Biopython code that builds the backbone (N, CA, C, O; Angstrom):
import numpy as np
from Bio.PDB.StructureBuilder import StructureBuilder

atoms = [
    (1, "MET", "N", (47.628, 135.764, 142.222)),
    (1, "MET", "CA", (47.576, 134.200, 142.367)),
    (1, "MET", "C", (48.008, 133.954, 143.701)),
    (1, "MET", "O", (47.285, 133.823, 144.688)),
    (2, "ALA", "N", (49.870, 133.875, 143.618)),
    (2, "ALA", "CA", (49.780, 133.468, 145.016)),
    (2, "ALA", "C", (50.134, 134.104, 146.098)),
    (2, "ALA", "O", (50.565, 135.240, 145.901)),
    (3, "ALA", "N", (50.084, 133.681, 147.349)),
    (3, "ALA", "CA", (49.874, 134.386, 148.435)),
    (3, "ALA", "C", (51.001, 134.170, 149.554)),
    (3, "ALA", "O", (50.886, 133.149, 150.231)),
    (4, "ASN", "N", (51.794, 134.799, 149.748)),
    (4, "ASN", "CA", (52.720, 134.627, 151.147)),
    (4, "ASN", "C", (53.619, 133.489, 150.348)),
    (4, "ASN", "O", (54.095, 132.657, 151.121)),
    (5, "GLY", "N", (53.907, 133.313, 149.115)),
    (5, "GLY", "CA", (54.476, 132.472, 148.334)),
    (5, "GLY", "C", (53.249, 130.554, 148.434)),
    (5, "GLY", "O", (53.731, 129.439, 148.235)),
    (6, "ILE", "N", (52.014, 130.789, 148.719)),
    (6, "ILE", "CA", (51.330, 129.913, 148.993)),
    (6, "ILE", "C", (51.008, 129.876, 146.946)),
    (6, "ILE", "O", (51.440, 130.542, 146.006)),
    (7, "ARG", "N", (50.215, 128.924, 147.062)),
    (7, "ARG", "CA", (50.018, 128.955, 145.494)),
    (7, "ARG", "C", (48.634, 127.550, 145.134)),
    (7, "ARG", "O", (48.546, 126.369, 145.467)),
    (8, "ARG", "N", (48.002, 128.223, 144.542)),
    (8, "ARG", "CA", (46.355, 127.487, 144.390)),
    (8, "ARG", "C", (46.517, 126.485, 142.623)),
    (8, "ARG", "O", (46.975, 127.071, 141.642)),
    (9, "GLU", "N", (46.187, 125.417, 142.567)),
    (9, "GLU", "CA", (46.347, 124.855, 141.243)),
    (9, "GLU", "C", (45.657, 124.214, 140.765)),
    (9, "GLU", "O", (45.782, 123.077, 141.220)),
    (10, "GLU", "N", (44.871, 124.282, 139.986)),
    (10, "GLU", "CA", (43.852, 122.835, 139.169)),
    (10, "GLU", "C", (44.567, 122.490, 138.298)),
    (10, "GLU", "O", (45.149, 123.103, 137.403)),
    (11, "MET", "N", (44.489, 121.028, 138.706)),
    (11, "MET", "CA", (45.902, 119.741, 137.456)),
    (11, "MET", "C", (44.439, 118.770, 136.923)),
    (11, "MET", "O", (43.717, 118.101, 137.662)),
    (12, "THR", "N", (44.316, 118.938, 135.573)),
    (12, "THR", "CA", (43.324, 117.721, 135.527)),
    (12, "THR", "C", (44.761, 116.132, 134.919)),
    (12, "THR", "O", (45.724, 116.560, 134.284)),
    (13, "PHE", "N", (44.733, 114.964, 135.113)),
    (13, "PHE", "CA", (45.998, 114.019, 135.053)),
    (13, "PHE", "C", (44.987, 113.134, 133.497)),
    (13, "PHE", "O", (43.865, 112.668, 133.695)),
    (14, "SER", "N", (45.601, 113.078, 132.234)),
    (14, "SER", "CA", (45.597, 112.451, 131.798)),
    (14, "SER", "C", (46.410, 110.663, 131.573)),
    (14, "SER", "O", (47.541, 110.524, 132.038)),
    (15, "GLY", "N", (45.959, 109.852, 131.102)),
    (15, "GLY", "CA", (46.656, 108.985, 130.524)),
    (15, "GLY", "C", (45.674, 107.271, 131.669)),
    (15, "GLY", "O", (44.469, 107.019, 131.704)),
    (16, "GLN", "N", (47.112, 106.325, 132.549)),
    (16, "GLN", "CA", (46.081, 105.579, 132.441)),
    (16, "GLN", "C", (45.794, 105.531, 134.475)),
    (16, "GLN", "O", (46.237, 104.667, 135.232)),
    (17, "VAL", "N", (44.724, 107.065, 134.957)),
    (17, "VAL", "CA", (44.486, 107.479, 136.465)),
    (17, "VAL", "C", (43.152, 106.774, 137.042)),
    (17, "VAL", "O", (42.791, 106.569, 138.201)),
    (18, "GLN", "N", (42.774, 106.587, 136.253)),
    (18, "GLN", "CA", (41.364, 105.673, 136.854)),
    (18, "GLN", "C", (41.859, 104.401, 136.667)),
    (18, "GLN", "O", (42.297, 104.020, 135.582)),
    (19, "GLY", "N", (41.794, 103.381, 138.154)),
    (19, "GLY", "CA", (41.406, 102.150, 138.391)),
    (19, "GLY", "C", (42.568, 101.453, 138.543)),
    (19, "GLY", "O", (42.691, 100.237, 138.392)),
    (20, "VAL", "N", (43.682, 102.470, 138.934)),
    (20, "VAL", "CA", (45.128, 102.187, 139.233)),
    (20, "VAL", "C", (45.699, 102.667, 140.658)),
    (20, "VAL", "O", (46.875, 102.737, 141.014)),
    (21, "GLY", "N", (44.090, 103.093, 141.635)),
    (21, "GLY", "CA", (44.618, 103.758, 143.131)),
    (21, "GLY", "C", (45.241, 105.401, 143.023)),
    (21, "GLY", "O", (45.647, 106.029, 144.001)),
    (22, "PHE", "N", (45.218, 105.815, 141.900)),
    (22, "PHE", "CA", (45.513, 107.261, 141.852)),
    (22, "PHE", "C", (45.325, 108.750, 143.143)),
    (22, "PHE", "O", (45.934, 109.745, 143.536)),
    (23, "ARG", "N", (44.084, 108.013, 143.358)),
    (23, "ARG", "CA", (43.162, 109.133, 144.276)),
    (23, "ARG", "C", (43.807, 108.927, 145.199)),
    (23, "ARG", "O", (44.475, 109.771, 145.797)),
    (24, "MET", "N", (43.682, 107.395, 145.550)),
    (24, "MET", "CA", (44.451, 107.360, 146.859)),
    (24, "MET", "C", (45.773, 107.974, 146.554)),
    (24, "MET", "O", (46.059, 109.076, 147.023)),
    (25, "THR", "N", (46.244, 107.592, 146.113)),
    (25, "THR", "CA", (47.949, 107.792, 146.245)),
    (25, "THR", "C", (48.448, 109.549, 145.950)),
    (25, "THR", "O", (49.370, 110.208, 146.432)),
    (26, "ALA", "N", (47.510, 109.852, 145.075)),
    (26, "ALA", "CA", (47.023, 111.980, 144.989)),
    (26, "ALA", "C", (46.777, 112.364, 146.363)),
    (26, "ALA", "O", (47.605, 113.245, 146.596)),
    (27, "SER", "N", (45.920, 112.121, 147.616)),
    (27, "SER", "CA", (45.454, 111.880, 148.774)),
    (27, "SER", "C", (47.166, 111.669, 149.842)),
    (27, "SER", "O", (47.692, 112.608, 150.440)),
    (28, "ARG", "N", (47.640, 110.428, 149.818)),
    (28, "ARG", "CA", (48.384, 110.373, 150.629)),
    (28, "ARG", "C", (49.780, 111.330, 150.390)),
    (28, "ARG", "O", (50.552, 111.919, 151.147)),
    (29, "HIS", "N", (49.714, 111.223, 149.510)),
    (29, "HIS", "CA", (51.382, 112.220, 149.357)),
    (29, "HIS", "C", (50.841, 113.442, 149.356)),
    (29, "HIS", "O", (51.784, 114.165, 149.679)),
    (30, "ALA", "N", (49.561, 114.363, 149.133)),
    (30, "ALA", "CA", (49.066, 115.749, 149.648)),
    (30, "ALA", "C", (49.627, 115.524, 151.050)),
    (30, "ALA", "O", (50.668, 116.115, 151.338)),
    (31, "HIS", "N", (49.099, 114.807, 151.865)),
    (31, "HIS", "CA", (49.000, 114.608, 153.733)),
    (31, "HIS", "C", (50.645, 114.963, 153.671)),
    (31, "HIS", "O", (51.124, 115.969, 154.195)),
    (32, "HIS", "N", (51.333, 114.067, 153.020)),
    (32, "HIS", "CA", (52.762, 114.063, 153.583)),
    (32, "HIS", "C", (53.354, 115.427, 153.302)),
    (32, "HIS", "O", (54.215, 115.932, 154.023)),
    (33, "HIS", "N", (52.773, 116.090, 152.051)),
    (33, "HIS", "CA", (53.859, 117.450, 151.583)),
    (33, "HIS", "C", (53.377, 118.363, 152.751)),
    (33, "HIS", "O", (54.057, 119.284, 153.204)),
    (34, "GLY", "N", (51.828, 117.932, 153.304)),
    (34, "GLY", "CA", (51.280, 118.855, 154.115)),
    (34, "GLY", "C", (50.478, 120.609, 152.852)),
    (34, "GLY", "O", (50.697, 121.802, 153.065)),
    (35, "LEU", "N", (49.606, 119.978, 151.677)),
    (35, "LEU", "CA", (49.182, 120.331, 151.330)),
    (35, "LEU", "C", (47.591, 120.461, 150.809)),
    (35, "LEU", "O", (47.392, 119.610, 149.942)),
    (36, "VAL", "N", (46.624, 121.123, 151.029)),
    (36, "VAL", "CA", (45.044, 120.804, 151.119)),
    (36, "VAL", "C", (44.710, 120.674, 149.435)),
    (36, "VAL", "O", (45.521, 120.911, 148.540)),
    (37, "GLY", "N", (43.041, 120.155, 149.229)),
    (37, "GLY", "CA", (42.375, 120.662, 147.859)),
    (37, "GLY", "C", (41.734, 119.142, 148.416)),
    (37, "GLY", "O", (41.394, 118.638, 149.486)),
    (38, "TRP", "N", (41.823, 118.667, 146.573)),
    (38, "TRP", "CA", (41.112, 117.298, 146.223)),
    (38, "TRP", "C", (41.389, 117.183, 145.735)),
    (38, "TRP", "O", (42.224, 117.923, 145.214)),
    (39, "VAL", "N", (40.780, 115.439, 145.060)),
    (39, "VAL", "CA", (41.040, 114.975, 143.519)),
    (39, "VAL", "C", (39.717, 114.584, 143.150)),
    (39, "VAL", "O", (38.812, 114.469, 143.976)),
    (40, "ARG", "N", (39.591, 114.387, 141.977)),
    (40, "ARG", "CA", (38.322, 113.347, 141.807)),
    (40, "ARG", "C", (38.470, 112.410, 140.253)),
    (40, "ARG", "O", (39.168, 112.727, 139.289)),
    (41, "ASN", "N", (38.000, 111.768, 140.323)),
    (41, "ASN", "CA", (37.807, 110.812, 138.759)),
    (41, "ASN", "C", (36.546, 112.033, 137.915)),
    (41, "ASN", "O", (35.615, 112.676, 138.400)),
    (42, "ASP", "N", (37.032, 111.942, 136.626)),
    (42, "ASP", "CA", (36.150, 112.468, 135.972)),
    (42, "ASP", "C", (35.268, 111.919, 134.970)),
    (42, "ASP", "O", (36.085, 111.944, 134.049)),
    (43, "PRO", "N", (34.017, 111.347, 134.340)),
    (43, "PRO", "CA", (33.794, 110.576, 133.106)),
    (43, "PRO", "C", (34.873, 110.841, 132.133)),
    (43, "PRO", "O", (35.961, 110.671, 132.683)),
    (44, "PRO", "N", (34.958, 111.106, 131.198)),
    (44, "PRO", "CA", (36.248, 111.134, 130.904)),
    (44, "PRO", "C", (36.881, 110.292, 130.493)),
    (44, "PRO", "O", (37.054, 109.909, 129.336)),
    (45, "GLY", "N", (37.553, 109.700, 132.124)),
    (45, "GLY", "CA", (38.413, 108.655, 132.267)),
    (45, "GLY", "C", (39.513, 109.647, 133.058)),
    (45, "GLY", "O", (40.550, 109.089, 133.419)),
    (46, "THR", "N", (39.367, 111.040, 133.344)),
    (46, "THR", "CA", (40.716, 112.163, 133.845)),
    (46, "THR", "C", (40.472, 112.079, 134.745)),
    (46, "THR", "O", (39.419, 111.632, 135.200)),
    (47, "VAL", "N", (41.644, 112.607, 135.454)),
    (47, "VAL", "CA", (41.576, 112.670, 137.176)),
    (47, "VAL", "C", (41.406, 114.571, 137.144)),
    (47, "VAL", "O", (41.625, 115.380, 136.243)),
    (48, "THR", "N", (40.996, 114.716, 138.354)),
    (48, "THR", "CA", (40.750, 116.181, 138.341)),
    (48, "THR", "C", (41.521, 116.425, 139.658)),
    (48, "THR", "O", (41.483, 115.481, 140.447)),
    (49, "ALA", "N", (42.186, 117.475, 140.025)),
    (49, "ALA", "CA", (42.873, 118.011, 141.134)),
    (49, "ALA", "C", (42.494, 119.125, 141.067)),
    (49, "ALA", "O", (42.157, 119.688, 140.025)),
    (50, "GLU", "N", (42.498, 119.890, 142.847)),
    (50, "GLU", "CA", (42.215, 121.164, 143.096)),
    (50, "GLU", "C", (43.556, 121.007, 144.217)),
    (50, "GLU", "O", (43.370, 120.192, 145.120)),
    (51, "VAL", "N", (44.403, 121.473, 144.208)),
    (51, "VAL", "CA", (45.682, 121.307, 145.348)),
    (51, "VAL", "C", (46.311, 122.859, 145.579)),
    (51, "VAL", "O", (46.397, 123.707, 144.691)),
    (52, "GLN", "N", (46.865, 123.083, 147.441)),
    (52, "GLN", "CA", (47.076, 124.400, 147.545)),
    (52, "GLN", "C", (48.315, 124.590, 148.063)),
    (52, "GLN", "O", (48.542, 125.729, 147.653)),
    (53, "GLY", "N", (48.947, 124.376, 148.470)),
    (53, "GLY", "CA", (50.113, 124.969, 148.897)),
    (53, "GLY", "C", (51.633, 125.580, 148.452)),
    (53, "GLY", "O", (51.817, 125.885, 147.273)),
    (54, "SER", "N", (52.488, 125.708, 149.248)),
    (54, "SER", "CA", (54.061, 125.933, 148.460)),
    (54, "SER", "C", (54.402, 125.292, 147.166)),
    (54, "SER", "O", (54.333, 124.071, 147.023)),
    (55, "ALA", "N", (54.745, 126.049, 146.284)),
    (55, "ALA", "CA", (55.078, 125.720, 144.839)),
    (55, "ALA", "C", (55.898, 124.876, 144.859)),
    (55, "ALA", "O", (55.862, 123.928, 144.074)),
    (56, "SER", "N", (56.697, 125.009, 145.639)),
    (56, "SER", "CA", (58.176, 123.909, 145.902)),
    (56, "SER", "C", (57.202, 122.207, 146.467)),
    (56, "SER", "O", (57.528, 121.030, 146.314)),
    (57, "ARG", "N", (56.130, 122.753, 147.039)),
    (57, "ARG", "CA", (55.771, 121.429, 148.160)),
    (57, "ARG", "C", (54.521, 120.275, 146.608)),
    (57, "ARG", "O", (54.189, 119.135, 146.283)),
    (58, "ILE", "N", (54.352, 121.796, 146.223)),
    (58, "ILE", "CA", (53.229, 120.642, 144.883)),
    (58, "ILE", "C", (54.497, 120.118, 143.706)),
    (58, "ILE", "O", (54.497, 118.984, 143.226)),
    (59, "GLU", "N", (55.470, 121.107, 143.393)),
    (59, "GLU", "CA", (56.279, 120.173, 142.771)),
    (59, "GLU", "C", (56.663, 119.053, 143.019)),
    (59, "GLU", "O", (56.803, 118.190, 142.151)),
    (60, "SER", "N", (56.844, 118.923, 143.967)),
    (60, "SER", "CA", (57.792, 117.630, 145.135)),
    (60, "SER", "C", (56.220, 116.780, 145.286)),
    (60, "SER", "O", (56.550, 115.630, 145.576)),
    (61, "TRP", "N", (55.213, 116.818, 145.243)),
    (61, "TRP", "CA", (53.628, 116.142, 145.366)),
    (61, "TRP", "C", (53.657, 115.805, 144.308)),
    (61, "TRP", "O", (53.416, 114.598, 144.305)),
    (62, "LEU", "N", (53.912, 116.379, 142.751)),
    (62, "LEU", "CA", (54.030, 115.708, 141.418)),
    (62, "LEU", "C", (54.454, 114.687, 141.292)),
    (62, "LEU", "O", (53.909, 113.688, 140.822)),
    (63, "GLU", "N", (55.770, 114.853, 141.813)),
    (63, "GLU", "CA", (56.877, 113.875, 141.527)),
    (63, "GLU", "C", (56.734, 112.985, 142.013)),
    (63, "GLU", "O", (57.157, 111.933, 141.533)),
    (64, "ALA", "N", (55.858, 113.060, 143.557)),
    (64, "ALA", "CA", (55.692, 111.855, 144.277)),
    (64, "ALA", "C", (55.349, 110.853, 143.727)),
    (64, "ALA", "O", (55.942, 109.777, 143.794)),
    (65, "ILE", "N", (53.808, 111.206, 142.785)),
    (65, "ILE", "CA", (52.322, 110.326, 142.196)),
    (65, "ILE", "C", (53.130, 110.006, 141.159)),
    (65, "ILE", "O", (53.037, 108.786, 141.030)),
    (66, "GLU", "N", (53.811, 110.408, 140.418)),
    (66, "GLU", "CA", (54.364, 109.840, 139.235)),
    (66, "GLU", "C", (55.312, 108.819, 139.660)),
    (66, "GLU", "O", (55.063, 107.684, 139.252)),
    (67, "GLY", "N", (56.535, 109.001, 140.526)),
    (67, "GLY", "CA", (57.476, 108.454, 140.853)),
    (67, "GLY", "C", (56.544, 106.964, 141.579)),
    (67, "GLY", "O", (56.937, 105.813, 141.393)),
    (68, "SER", "N", (55.445, 107.268, 142.298)),
    (68, "SER", "CA", (54.349, 105.744, 142.676)),
    (68, "SER", "C", (53.952, 105.420, 141.850)),
    (68, "SER", "O", (54.343, 104.253, 141.880)),
    (69, "LEU", "N", (53.311, 105.526, 140.846)),
    (69, "LEU", "CA", (53.023, 105.479, 139.975)),
    (69, "LEU", "C", (53.985, 105.758, 137.759)),
    (69, "LEU", "O", (53.946, 106.447, 136.740)),
    (70, "PRO", "N", (54.460, 104.906, 138.235)),
    (70, "PRO", "CA", (54.896, 105.290, 136.540)),
    (70, "PRO", "C", (54.452, 104.852, 135.485)),
    (70, "PRO", "O", (54.082, 103.698, 135.271)),
    (71, "GLY", "N", (54.458, 105.548, 134.921)),
    (71, "GLY", "CA", (53.829, 105.319, 133.496)),
    (71, "GLY", "C", (52.406, 105.506, 132.903)),
    (71, "GLY", "O", (51.876, 105.313, 131.809)),
    (72, "HIS", "N", (51.922, 106.102, 134.471)),
    (72, "HIS", "CA", (50.230, 106.162, 134.405)),
    (72, "HIS", "C", (49.699, 107.829, 133.890)),
    (72, "HIS", "O", (48.514, 107.946, 133.579)),
    (73, "VAL", "N", (50.223, 108.542, 133.849)),
    (73, "VAL", "CA", (50.244, 110.134, 133.612)),
    (73, "VAL", "C", (50.888, 110.577, 132.142)),
    (73, "VAL", "O", (52.115, 110.637, 132.063)),
    (74, "ASP", "N", (50.220, 110.834, 131.185)),
    (74, "ASP", "CA", (50.384, 110.813, 129.902)),
    (74, "ASP", "C", (50.657, 112.600, 130.114)),
    (74, "ASP", "O", (51.730, 113.194, 130.219)),
    (75, "GLN", "N", (49.814, 112.926, 130.120)),
    (75, "GLN", "CA", (49.630, 114.814, 130.192)),
    (75, "GLN", "C", (48.925, 114.879, 131.653)),
    (75, "GLN", "O", (48.085, 114.100, 132.105)),
    (76, "ILE", "N", (49.499, 116.025, 132.269)),
    (76, "ILE", "CA", (48.644, 116.831, 132.968)),
    (76, "ILE", "C", (48.444, 118.881, 132.512)),
    (76, "ILE", "O", (49.278, 119.687, 132.099)),
    (77, "ARG", "N", (47.643, 118.965, 132.697)),
    (77, "ARG", "CA", (47.031, 120.770, 132.473)),
    (77, "ARG", "C", (47.250, 120.773, 133.547)),
    (77, "ARG", "O", (47.596, 119.913, 134.357)),
    (78, "ARG", "N", (46.952, 122.249, 133.603)),
    (78, "ARG", "CA", (47.753, 123.208, 135.004)),
    (78, "ARG", "C", (47.206, 123.783, 134.036)),
    (78, "ARG", "O", (47.077, 123.690, 132.816)),
    (79, "ARG", "N", (46.780, 124.693, 135.296)),
    (79, "ARG", "CA", (45.359, 126.585, 135.652)),
    (79, "ARG", "C", (46.134, 126.935, 137.003)),
    (79, "ARG", "O", (46.403, 126.292, 138.018)),
    (80, "GLU", "N", (46.253, 127.583, 136.786)),
    (80, "GLU", "CA", (46.772, 128.654, 138.172)),
    (80, "GLU", "C", (45.153, 129.193, 139.136)),
    (80, "GLU", "O", (44.188, 129.398, 138.401)),
    (81, "LEU", "N", (44.945, 129.373, 140.513)),
    (81, "LEU", "CA", (43.624, 130.157, 140.591)),
    (81, "LEU", "C", (44.229, 130.789, 141.726)),
    (81, "LEU", "O", (45.371, 130.684, 142.173)),
    (82, "SER", "N", (43.331, 131.407, 142.073)),
    (82, "SER", "CA", (43.207, 132.252, 143.354)),
    (82, "SER", "C", (44.010, 131.297, 144.454)),
    (82, "SER", "O", (44.453, 130.214, 144.072)),
    (83, "VAL", "N", (44.167, 131.687, 145.694)),
    (83, "VAL", "CA", (44.469, 130.668, 146.462)),
    (83, "VAL", "C", (43.240, 131.702, 147.437)),
    (83, "VAL", "O", (43.041, 132.916, 147.394)),
    (84, "SER", "N", (42.442, 130.385, 148.451)),
    (84, "SER", "CA", (41.078, 130.506, 148.699)),
    (84, "SER", "C", (41.092, 129.835, 149.934)),
    (84, "SER", "O", (41.711, 128.778, 150.056)),
    (85, "ASP", "N", (40.172, 130.591, 151.305)),
    (85, "ASP", "CA", (40.395, 129.811, 152.602)),
    (85, "ASP", "C", (39.746, 128.653, 152.918)),
    (85, "ASP", "O", (39.685, 128.205, 154.063)),
    (86, "GLU", "N", (38.986, 127.869, 151.417)),
    (86, "GLU", "CA", (37.441, 126.924, 152.108)),
    (86, "GLU", "C", (38.346, 125.460, 152.168)),
    (86, "GLU", "O", (37.726, 124.422, 152.399)),
    (87, "PHE", "N", (40.158, 125.402, 151.903)),
    (87, "PHE", "CA", (40.605, 124.313, 152.540)),
    (87, "PHE", "C", (40.563, 124.267, 153.891)),
    (87, "PHE", "O", (40.181, 125.152, 154.657)),
    (88, "ASP", "N", (41.138, 122.773, 154.240)),
    (88, "ASP", "CA", (41.510, 122.975, 155.529)),
    (88, "ASP", "C", (42.149, 121.364, 155.654)),
    (88, "ASP", "O", (42.816, 120.893, 156.575)),
    (89, "ALA", "N", (41.775, 120.828, 154.614)),
    (89, "ALA", "CA", (42.834, 119.379, 154.627)),
    (89, "ALA", "C", (42.486, 118.817, 153.360)),
    (89, "ALA", "O", (41.480, 119.356, 152.898)),
    (90, "PHE", "N", (43.053, 117.763, 152.512)),
    (90, "PHE", "CA", (43.119, 117.009, 151.196)),
    (90, "PHE", "C", (42.340, 115.749, 151.935)),
    (90, "PHE", "O", (42.369, 114.965, 152.884)),
    (91, "ARG", "N", (41.340, 116.336, 150.291)),
    (91, "ARG", "CA", (40.487, 114.912, 150.123)),
    (91, "ARG", "C", (39.991, 114.719, 149.064)),
    (91, "ARG", "O", (40.030, 115.587, 148.192)),
    (92, "ILE", "N", (39.174, 113.078, 148.804)),
    (92, "ILE", "CA", (38.864, 112.329, 147.994)),
    (92, "ILE", "C", (37.618, 112.235, 147.585)),
    (92, "ILE", "O", (36.891, 111.407, 148.133)),
    (93, "LEU", "N", (37.143, 113.018, 146.597)),
    (93, "LEU", "CA", (35.488, 113.589, 145.808)),
    (93, "LEU", "C", (35.918, 111.610, 145.857)),
    (93, "LEU", "O", (36.916, 110.924, 145.637)),
    (94, "ARG", "N", (34.424, 111.360, 146.296)),
    (94, "ARG", "CA", (33.589, 110.111, 145.793)),
    (94, "ARG", "C", (33.138, 110.472, 144.112)),
    (94, "ARG", "O", (32.883, 111.666, 143.954)),
    (95, "ASP", "N", (33.013, 109.635, 142.898)),
    (95, "ASP", "CA", (32.216, 109.933, 141.533)),
    (95, "ASP", "C", (30.580, 109.742, 142.389)),
    (95, "ASP", "O", (29.532, 109.879, 141.757)),
]
sb = StructureBuilder()
sb.init_structure("model")
sb.init_model(0)
sb.init_chain("A")
sb.init_seg("    ")
for serial, (resi, resn, name, xyz) in enumerate(atoms, 1):
    if name == "N":
        sb.init_residue(resn, " ", resi, " ")
    sb.init_atom(name, np.array(xyz, "f"), 0.0, 1.0, " ", f" {name:<3s}", serial, name[0])
structure = sb.get_structure()
């Protein structure tokens, strides 16, 4: 899974995560932390992201999101994926 200290995760955020600038916040912090991947709104009111980078940067990214939007995230479901070379930046996928 993790290659050269790099990992890739899919995360689904639930709570009050749509209509509050969550995707923009996630993107801004991803750029700041040097992460690649994407974030999108999902129909049931959740937000899904795929993020790739070092484990410590991913954890710092999560802390930064929660610090920017306190009380909005109730739960994060996380799943590790195989590292990919398909990403060259972090993008917001539009509905």
